[in-house]
C-alpha positions as CSV (number, residue, x, y, z in Angstrom):
1,X,-38.2,8.8,48.6
2,X,-35.9,6.6,46.1
3,X,-32.0,6.6,42.6
4,X,-31.6,2.9,41.6
5,X,-29.4,0.3,39.6
6,X,-28.5,-2.8,37.5
7,X,-25.4,-4.8,36.7
8,X,-24.8,-7.0,33.6
9,X,-22.2,-9.3,34.9
10,X,-21.8,-13.1,35.2
11,X,-23.9,-14.6,38.1
12,X,-22.8,-17.3,40.5
13,X,-25.3,-19.6,42.0
14,X,-23.4,-19.7,45.3
15,X,-23.7,-17.1,48.1
16,X,-21.4,-14.1,48.1
17,X,-19.5,-13.1,51.2
18,X,-16.8,-10.7,52.4
19,X,-15.2,-7.8,50.6
20,X,-12.9,-8.1,47.7
21,X,-9.8,-6.1,46.9
22,X,-10.1,-2.3,46.8
23,X,-11.0,-0.8,43.4
24,X,-9.2,2.2,42.1
25,X,-11.4,5.3,41.9
26,X,-11.2,9.1,41.5
27,X,-11.9,10.8,44.8
28,X,-12.8,14.5,45.2
29,X,-12.1,15.6,48.8
30,X,-14.6,17.7,50.7
31,X,-14.1,21.3,51.7
32,X,-12.7,20.4,55.1
33,X,-9.3,18.7,55.4
34,X,-10.8,16.3,58.0
35,X,-13.5,15.2,55.6
36,X,-13.3,11.4,55.0
37,X,-12.6,9.9,51.6
38,X,-14.6,6.9,50.5
39,X,-13.2,3.5,49.5
40,X,-15.1,0.7,47.7
41,X,-14.4,-3.0,47.2
42,X,-14.7,-5.1,44.1
43,X,-18.3,-6.3,43.9
44,X,-19.5,-9.7,45.1
45,X,-22.4,-11.6,43.8
46,X,-25.3,-12.1,46.2
47,X,-26.8,-15.5,45.2
48,X,-29.3,-15.4,42.3
49,X,-31.7,-12.6,43.3
50,X,-32.9,-10.8,40.1
51,X,-34.7,-7.5,40.0
52,X,-34.1,-6.0,43.5
53,X,-36.9,-3.7,44.3
54,X,-35.9,-2.5,47.8
55,X,-33.8,-3.2,50.8
56,X,-33.3,-2.0,54.4
57,X,-31.1,-2.6,57.4
58,X,-32.9,-4.5,60.1
59,X,-30.8,-4.7,63.2
60,X,-27.4,-6.2,62.3
61,X,-28.3,-7.5,58.9
62,X,-30.1,-6.6,55.6
63,X,-33.4,-7.6,54.1
64,X,-33.7,-7.4,50.3
65,X,-37.0,-7.5,48.4
66,X,-36.7,-8.8,44.9
67,X,-38.6,-10.5,42.1
68,X,-40.7,-13.6,42.9
69,X,-41.0,-16.6,40.6
70,X,-44.8,-16.1,40.7
71,X,-46.3,-14.1,37.9
72,X,-49.5,-13.3,36.1
73,X,-49.8,-12.8,32.3
74,X,-50.8,-9.4,31.1
75,X,-50.9,-8.7,27.3
76,X,-49.2,-12.0,26.7
77,X,-46.3,-11.0,28.9
78,X,-45.4,-12.2,32.5
79,X,-45.7,-9.6,35.3
80,X,-44.0,-10.8,38.4
81,X,-44.7,-10.1,42.1
82,X,-41.8,-8.4,43.9
83,X,-42.2,-10.5,47.1
84,X,-39.0,-12.6,47.5
85,X,-37.5,-11.5,50.9
86,X,-33.9,-12.4,51.4
87,X,-31.6,-11.9,54.5
88,X,-28.0,-10.8,54.0
89,X,-25.3,-10.3,56.6
90,X,-23.4,-7.0,56.8
91,X,-20.8,-8.3,54.3
92,X,-23.4,-9.2,51.7
93,X,-23.5,-12.9,52.3
94,X,-26.9,-14.5,51.6
95,X,-28.2,-16.2,54.7
96,X,-31.8,-17.1,53.7
97,X,-34.5,-16.4,51.1
98,X,-38.3,-16.8,51.1
99,X,-40.4,-16.4,48.0
100,X,-43.8,-15.3,49.2
101,X,-45.3,-15.2,45.7
102,X,-48.9,-14.0,45.8
103,X,-49.6,-15.2,49.3
104,X,-49.2,-11.6,50.6
105,X,-51.8,-10.2,48.3
106,X,-53.6,-12.3,45.7
107,X,-52.7,-11.3,42.1
108,X,-50.9,-8.1,43.3
109,X,-47.9,-7.1,41.2
110,X,-47.6,-3.6,42.4
111,X,-44.9,-2.1,44.7
112,X,-44.5,-2.4,48.5
113,X,-43.2,0.1,51.0
114,X,-40.7,-1.5,53.5
115,X,-40.4,0.3,56.8
116,X,-38.7,-0.6,60.1
117,X,-40.9,-1.6,63.1
118,X,-40.0,-2.4,66.7
119,X,-40.2,-6.2,66.0
120,X,-38.7,-6.2,62.5
121,X,-40.3,-4.4,59.7
122,X,-43.7,-3.8,58.0
123,X,-44.7,-3.8,54.3
124,X,-47.5,-1.6,52.9
125,X,-48.9,-1.8,49.4
126,X,-47.6,1.2,47.5
127,X,-50.2,1.0,44.7
128,X,-53.8,-0.1,44.4
129,X,-54.2,-0.9,48.0
130,X,-53.2,-0.2,51.7
131,X,-52.6,-3.7,53.0
132,X,-50.3,-3.7,56.0
133,X,-48.2,-6.8,56.8
134,X,-45.8,-7.5,59.6
135,X,-42.4,-9.4,59.4
136,X,-40.0,-10.3,62.1
137,X,-36.3,-9.4,61.8
138,X,-35.6,-12.6,59.8
139,X,-38.2,-11.7,57.2
140,X,-40.8,-14.2,58.5
141,X,-44.4,-13.2,58.1
142,X,-46.2,-12.7,61.4
143,X,-49.8,-12.2,62.3
144,X,-52.6,-11.3,59.8
145,X,-53.0,-8.4,57.3
146,X,-54.6,-5.1,58.2
147,X,-56.2,-2.8,55.6
148,X,-55.3,0.8,56.6
149,X,-58.2,2.2,54.5
150,X,-61.1,-0.3,54.3
151,X,-63.2,-0.4,51.1
152,X,-65.4,2.6,50.5
153,X,-66.5,5.0,47.8
154,X,-62.8,6.0,47.3
155,X,-60.1,3.5,46.3
156,X,-56.5,4.0,47.4
157,X,-54.2,4.3,44.3
158,X,-50.6,5.1,45.4
159,X,-48.8,5.4,48.7
160,X,-45.6,6.9,50.0
161,X,-44.4,6.3,53.6
162,X,-41.7,6.9,56.2
163,X,-41.2,5.8,59.8
164,X,-41.3,8.4,62.5
165,X,-40.8,7.3,66.1
166,X,-43.9,5.4,67.3
167,X,-45.3,4.8,63.9
168,X,-45.2,5.8,60.2
169,X,-46.6,8.5,58.0
170,X,-48.5,7.5,54.9
171,X,-49.4,9.8,52.0
172,X,-52.2,8.1,50.0
173,X,-53.9,9.1,46.8
174,X,-57.6,8.2,46.5
175,X,-59.8,8.0,43.4
176,X,-63.5,8.2,43.3
177,X,-64.9,5.0,41.9
178,X,-65.3,4.1,39.0
179,X,-61.9,5.3,37.6
180,X,-62.1,7.1,34.3
181,X,-59.8,9.2,32.2
182,X,-61.1,12.3,34.1
183,X,-60.5,10.9,37.6
184,X,-58.9,13.3,40.1
185,X,-56.7,11.8,42.8
186,X,-57.2,13.1,46.3
187,X,-54.1,13.1,48.6
188,X,-54.3,12.5,52.3
189,X,-51.5,12.5,54.8
190,X,-51.9,10.4,58.0
191,X,-49.8,8.9,60.7
192,X,-50.4,5.3,61.8
193,X,-49.0,3.2,64.6
194,X,-47.4,-0.1,63.7
195,X,-50.7,-2.0,64.2
196,X,-52.5,0.2,61.7
197,X,-54.3,2.6,64.1
198,X,-54.6,6.2,63.0
199,X,-52.5,8.5,65.2
200,X,-53.6,11.7,63.4
201,X,-56.8,12.4,61.3
202,X,-56.1,12.0,57.6
203,X,-55.2,15.5,56.4
204,X,-56.2,16.4,52.9
205,X,-53.2,18.1,51.2
206,X,-54.3,18.0,47.5
207,X,-57.3,17.3,45.4
208,X,-55.3,16.4,42.3
209,X,-52.1,14.4,43.2
210,X,-49.9,11.8,41.7
211,X,-46.8,9.8,42.9
212,X,-46.6,10.7,46.6
213,X,-43.3,10.3,48.5
214,X,-42.6,10.9,52.2
215,X,-39.6,11.6,54.5
216,X,-39.7,11.9,58.3
217,X,-37.1,12.5,61.0
218,X,-37.0,14.2,64.4
219,X,-40.7,14.8,64.6
220,X,-40.9,16.5,61.2
221,X,-42.5,15.1,58.1
222,X,-42.3,16.1,54.4
223,X,-44.5,14.9,51.6
224,X,-43.9,15.5,47.9
225,X,-46.1,14.8,44.9
226,X,-46.9,15.9,41.3
227,X,-49.9,18.1,40.8
228,X,-51.1,19.3,37.3
229,X,-47.6,18.8,36.0
230,X,-45.8,20.6,38.8
231,X,-44.0,19.5,42.0
232,X,-45.7,20.1,45.3
233,X,-44.6,19.8,49.0
234,X,-46.3,19.6,52.3
235,X,-44.0,20.3,55.2
236,X,-45.3,19.4,58.7
237,X,-42.8,20.8,61.1
238,X,-42.4,19.4,64.6
239,X,-45.1,20.8,66.9
240,X,-47.1,22.5,64.1
241,X,-50.8,22.0,64.0
242,X,-51.0,21.4,60.2
243,X,-48.6,21.1,57.3
244,X,-47.6,24.0,55.1
245,X,-48.4,23.3,51.4
246,X,-46.4,25.0,48.6
247,X,-45.4,24.5,45.0
248,X,-41.7,23.7,44.1
249,X,-40.3,24.8,40.7
250,X,-38.5,21.7,39.6
251,X,-39.6,22.1,36.0
252,X,-42.1,19.3,36.4
253,X,-39.7,16.7,37.7
254,X,-40.8,14.2,40.4
255,X,-39.8,15.5,43.9
256,X,-38.1,13.0,46.3
257,X,-38.3,14.2,49.9
258,X,-35.3,13.2,52.0
259,X,-34.4,13.6,55.7
260,X,-31.0,15.4,55.6
261,X,-30.2,14.6,59.2
262,X,-31.7,13.0,62.3
263,X,-32.7,16.4,63.8
264,X,-35.6,16.9,61.3
265,X,-33.8,18.9,58.7
266,X,-35.6,18.2,55.4
267,X,-34.7,18.5,51.8
268,X,-35.9,17.5,48.4
269,X,-34.1,15.9,45.4
270,X,-35.2,15.5,41.8
271,X,-33.8,14.3,38.5
272,X,-33.5,17.6,36.7
273,X,-33.6,18.2,33.0
274,X,-30.7,20.0,31.2
275,X,-31.6,23.6,30.3
276,X,-29.8,26.5,28.8
277,X,-29.1,27.9,32.3
278,X,-28.1,24.7,34.0
279,X,-26.6,21.3,33.5
280,X,-29.6,19.5,35.1
281,X,-28.8,16.0,36.4
282,X,-29.3,15.3,40.1
283,X,-30.8,18.4,41.7
284,X,-31.6,19.3,45.3
285,X,-32.3,21.8,47.9
286,X,-32.5,22.0,51.7
287,X,-35.7,23.4,53.1
288,X,-36.5,25.7,56.0
289,X,-39.0,24.9,58.7
290,X,-41.8,26.2,56.4
291,X,-40.8,24.1,53.5
292,X,-39.2,26.9,51.5
293,X,-36.1,26.1,49.5
294,X,-32.8,27.4,50.9
295,X,-31.2,29.1,47.9
296,X,-28.1,31.3,47.3
297,X,-28.7,35.0,47.7
298,X,-30.6,36.4,44.8
299,X,-31.4,33.1,43.2
300,X,-35.0,32.0,42.6
301,X,-34.5,29.4,39.8
302,X,-34.4,25.9,41.3
303,X,-33.1,24.5,37.9
304,X,-29.7,25.9,38.8
305,X,-29.5,23.9,42.1
306,X,-27.4,21.1,40.5
307,X,-25.7,18.6,42.8
308,X,-24.1,16.5,40.1
309,X,-22.0,19.2,38.3
310,X,-18.7,17.4,39.1
311,X,-19.9,13.9,38.8
312,X,-18.4,13.7,35.3
313,X,-21.5,12.5,33.3
314,X,-25.2,12.6,32.8
315,X,-27.4,11.1,35.5
316,X,-28.6,7.7,34.3
317,X,-31.2,6.4,36.8
318,X,-34.7,7.7,37.1
319,X,-34.9,7.5,40.9
320,X,-32.6,8.7,43.7
321,X,-31.2,6.7,46.6
322,X,-30.3,9.1,49.4
323,X,-30.0,8.7,53.2
324,X,-29.2,10.9,56.1
325,X,-25.7,10.0,57.2
326,X,-23.3,11.3,59.7
327,X,-25.0,14.7,60.0
328,X,-25.4,15.1,56.3
329,X,-26.8,13.2,53.3
330,X,-25.3,10.5,51.1
331,X,-26.4,9.9,47.5
332,X,-25.8,6.8,45.3
333,X,-26.3,7.0,41.6
334,X,-24.7,6.3,38.2
335,X,-23.8,8.6,35.3
336,X,-22.8,8.0,31.7
337,X,-19.5,9.7,31.0
338,X,-15.7,9.2,30.8
339,X,-14.1,7.8,33.9
340,X,-10.9,9.7,33.1
341,X,-9.7,11.9,30.3
342,X,-9.4,9.9,27.1
343,X,-11.7,7.1,28.1
344,X,-14.7,6.1,26.0
345,X,-17.8,7.3,27.7
346,X,-19.5,4.5,29.7
347,X,-21.2,3.8,33.1
348,X,-19.6,5.5,36.1
349,X,-20.9,4.8,39.6
350,X,-21.1,7.6,42.1
351,X,-21.2,8.0,45.9
352,X,-21.5,11.6,47.0
353,X,-21.7,12.8,50.6
354,X,-23.0,16.4,51.2
355,X,-22.8,18.4,54.4
356,X,-26.0,19.9,55.9
357,X,-25.7,23.4,57.4
358,X,-27.2,26.9,56.8
359,X,-25.9,27.1,53.3
360,X,-27.7,25.8,50.2
361,X,-27.0,22.1,49.2
362,X,-25.6,23.3,45.9
363,X,-22.9,25.3,47.8
364,X,-21.5,22.2,49.5
365,X,-18.4,20.6,48.2
366,X,-19.2,16.9,48.3
367,X,-16.9,14.1,49.4
368,X,-17.1,12.2,46.1
369,X,-16.2,8.8,44.9
370,X,-16.4,7.9,41.2
371,X,-15.7,4.3,40.1
372,X,-16.4,1.8,37.4
373,X,-17.2,-1.9,37.3
374,X,-14.3,-4.3,36.8
375,X,-13.2,-5.0,33.2
376,X,-15.3,-2.1,31.9
377,X,-18.6,-3.9,32.4
378,X,-21.8,-1.9,31.8
379,X,-24.9,-1.4,33.9
380,X,-28.1,-2.8,32.7
381,X,-31.2,-1.0,31.4
382,X,-33.0,-0.5,34.7
383,X,-30.3,0.0,37.4
384,X,-31.4,0.0,41.1
385,X,-29.1,1.2,44.0
386,X,-29.6,0.8,47.7
387,X,-27.2,2.0,50.4
388,X,-27.1,-0.1,53.5
389,X,-25.5,2.0,56.3
390,X,-23.9,0.5,59.4
391,X,-21.8,2.0,62.1
392,X,-18.4,1.2,60.6
393,X,-19.1,0.6,56.9
394,X,-21.8,0.6,54.3
395,X,-22.9,-1.9,51.7
396,X,-23.9,-0.6,48.3
397,X,-26.4,-3.0,46.7
398,X,-26.8,-3.0,42.9
399,X,-29.4,-5.1,41.2
400,X,-31.2,-5.7,37.9
401,X,-32.9,-8.5,36.0
402,X,-29.7,-10.4,36.0
403,X,-29.1,-10.5,39.7
404,X,-27.7,-8.6,42.7
405,X,-24.2,-7.5,43.7
406,X,-22.8,-5.8,46.7
407,X,-19.9,-3.3,47.1
408,X,-18.3,-3.0,50.6
409,X,-17.7,0.8,51.2
410,X,-16.0,2.7,54.0
411,X,-15.5,6.3,54.9
412,X,-11.8,6.7,55.8
413,X,-10.3,9.4,58.0
């Protein structure tokens, strides 16, 4: 589950810290008068941490995973490991940074899943492997690696995962060796404890799957993947003996499962394509306990379930950053459009909070903040967003090949 960002601005070698002066932004209030508005600070630079890949809140601070200095050469070009782990405080100040290079997995330049654990967090290879590693809360490697699926006739190809209570769910695709252009990828869904022990038997959900993603909350788990060019879901409701598998009509777009609240309410987002009938952009639906989309009466076409209609631009990023927040869901993204009437179209950053109730997501009026970078600066080519949510504020992280910046954000009554 993941929309992400990049900033082309001057970098400072020193650590950032604290929040700057509040930037001006256009705010669209929610449907209820008591709904909060959102304020955002001017960005601060977080050390020299290029190419952020992921980040998560661990206790009272943040751990960021970004590009290592270690690389291998592929087709005469360097390909870097994404294994630099850096600790930030709640204000975005860089406290420590460790470049693990290829010591975590020899020659591995694929992605990693970062998931909270009781003693800190774990990382699992997200492509070409299922190596499980443990880190303490300060991003120090502890213990030895565990392979969740030891070598056999089938090789793990891709993973999606999410923490759920006493362990984490992992959706893994497997290919029969050797891999050819006709290889089919089997998808299994399994829950592991934090030591790598299986808590459920691996449940086969597809015999032809790509790009699995997972969300979990309140005892429910939702997996999404692409199958034969279409989007698929497996909803395992709390207490159910097996997941319900169904197709989802996203028009072939990658589905991103998301926990809409802590009670196990699930939804799915995707980066839609513009059609004659809909604007496209960021799309999404809530799901019922059987994994069926919750749609307006009489509607069956999911390409009309646009969430970004009033974002004032075309969605720019290829992935989605969304988190359950305060009983609803908050999305961070960027669009290309005019910030205000008469402006030249450019990059506009968006924070949008949606309520979760019995109505379709597209029927919710979001609490919306649109803002731009200072001095009209543009985002880079591969933007990555991560929202770090704390009790009294949030930190919006924005990173690219140039470096990492942080926006201090608050929901104001």
